C-alpha positions, 0 to 999 in steps of 0.5 A: 537490515531494512528493506528497499521499497519501490513504488509503482507508478499505479500505486503512486497514482492510487495514493494521490487519488486517495489523498485528492478524495480525502481533500475534497470530499472530507478534509485535509486533516483526514487526507494527513492522517491518511498519509501519516498512515500510509508512512507507518505501513511504508516503515513497517515494510522497510523492517519486516515484509513478511506479511500474508499472502494474496496468492501465490506472488503478491503480499498485502498489508491492511492499513490501521485506521483507513479502508485501504490495502497495500499490495507488494512483492518481496524480493529476498535476494535484493532486500527489495519490496515492490509495492504495486498497487493500493486499493480501497477494500470495497473496489472490485476485488477482480482489479487486485492484482494477480501473478 
């Protein structure tokens, strides 16, 4: 059974900002590649969200081709993944979600 993914407003904004950055500073093609990498990650979480823990509650999964990581919580009872944030890996680690 696939897991339902709920993307928080913060995570949506993080994705939008990354896409906007790539469009403005690099190219549309790279922005589309970023979105494709995100879609693959999204599909992987639907199938199996049991990735490495960041702390007691949050798990994380890095993008394959881009220096980003997603942070999420898995609710096993409802088979739901709450995707809470998307970070560039060189951002301040104090911004990473905790508990």
